[in-house]
C-alpha positions as CSV (number, residue, x, y, z in Angstrom):
1,M,9.5,16.8,2.2
2,T,7.2,14.1,3.6
3,V,5.2,12.2,1.0
4,A,1.8,10.6,1.6
5,V,0.4,7.8,-0.6
6,I,-3.4,7.4,-0.3
7,G,-5.9,5.3,-2.2
8,N,-7.7,2.1,-2.5
9,F,-8.1,-1.1,-4.5
10,R,-10.5,-4.1,-4.5
11,I,-9.9,-7.7,-4.0
12,P,-12.9,-10.0,-4.5
13,A,-14.3,-10.5,-0.9
14,D,-14.2,-14.3,-1.4
15,R,-10.5,-14.1,-2.0
16,M,-9.5,-12.0,1.0
17,E,-8.3,-14.9,3.1
18,E,-6.1,-16.0,0.2
19,A,-4.8,-12.4,-0.2
20,R,-3.9,-11.7,3.4
21,P,-0.6,-13.6,3.5
22,S,0.7,-11.7,0.4
23,M,-0.5,-8.4,1.8
24,R,1.2,-9.1,5.1
25,K,4.5,-10.0,3.3
26,V,4.6,-6.8,1.3
27,M,3.7,-4.7,4.3
28,E,6.4,-6.3,6.5
29,A,9.1,-5.9,3.7
30,T,8.1,-2.3,3.0
31,R,8.0,-1.2,6.6
32,A,11.7,-2.4,6.8
33,E,12.7,-0.1,4.0
34,A,14.7,3.1,4.4
35,G,12.4,6.1,4.5
36,C,9.2,4.3,5.3
37,I,7.3,6.0,8.1
38,Q,4.0,4.1,7.7
39,Y,2.7,1.5,5.2
40,N,-0.8,0.2,5.7
41,F,-3.5,-1.8,4.0
42,A,-6.9,-1.9,5.8
43,E,-10.1,-3.6,4.7
44,C,-13.2,-1.4,4.8
45,V,-15.6,-2.7,7.5
46,L,-18.6,-1.6,5.5
47,D,-17.4,-2.8,2.1
48,P,-15.6,-6.2,2.2
49,G,-12.8,-6.5,-0.3
50,L,-12.3,-2.7,-0.5
51,I,-8.7,-2.1,0.7
52,R,-7.6,1.3,1.8
53,V,-4.0,2.2,1.3
54,S,-2.0,4.7,3.4
55,E,1.7,5.3,3.3
56,L,4.1,7.9,4.6
57,W,7.6,8.3,3.2
58,E,10.4,10.6,4.3
59,T,11.2,11.6,0.6
60,R,9.8,11.1,-2.9
61,E,13.1,9.4,-3.8
62,Q,12.6,6.8,-1.2
63,L,9.1,6.1,-2.5
64,A,10.5,5.8,-6.0
65,A,13.1,3.3,-4.7
66,H,10.4,1.3,-3.0
67,L,8.4,1.0,-6.2
68,K,11.4,-0.8,-7.8
69,T,12.0,-3.3,-5.0
70,P,11.8,-7.1,-5.7
71,H,9.0,-7.5,-3.2
72,M,6.9,-4.9,-5.0
73,A,7.4,-6.9,-8.3
74,V,6.2,-10.0,-6.5
75,W,3.2,-8.2,-5.1
76,A,2.3,-6.9,-8.5
77,E,2.1,-10.5,-9.8
78,E,0.3,-11.8,-6.8
79,R,-2.3,-9.1,-6.7
80,A,-3.1,-9.6,-10.4
81,G,-3.6,-13.3,-9.7
82,L,-5.9,-12.4,-6.9
83,G,-8.2,-10.4,-9.2
84,L,-7.3,-6.9,-7.9
85,T,-9.4,-4.2,-9.6
86,G,-10.2,-0.5,-9.1
87,R,-6.7,0.5,-8.1
88,D,-6.9,4.3,-7.4
89,I,-3.8,5.5,-5.6
90,S,-2.3,9.0,-5.5
91,V,0.8,10.7,-4.1
92,H,0.7,13.9,-2.1
93,E,3.7,16.1,-1.0
94,I,3.1,17.4,2.5
95,S,4.6,20.8,3.4
96,S,3.3,20.8,7.0
97,S,1.2,18.8,9.4
98,E,-0.1,19.0,12.9
99,Q,-1.8,16.7,15.4
100,L,-5.6,16.9,15.7
């Protein structure tokens, strides 16, 4: 069953330039993982520093393995140092989907 991860977090707007290289590193490493269909961070145009998270995984097990990778441990440290707040991310199991 496909798994979607959807949510958001905040990085202080004045630290976004500093955050982008770390965010790019974790995105590139994650996109190379087995089972990763999509992995995206996007800054809200109307609310600087608000980062939207969207992920698609082939299975829940592959998502669980992703959360234990070394690059995720590094990202956890880096994001704390950047002042990340308001982390609100949830997992959804998708039983079906269709194109709009």
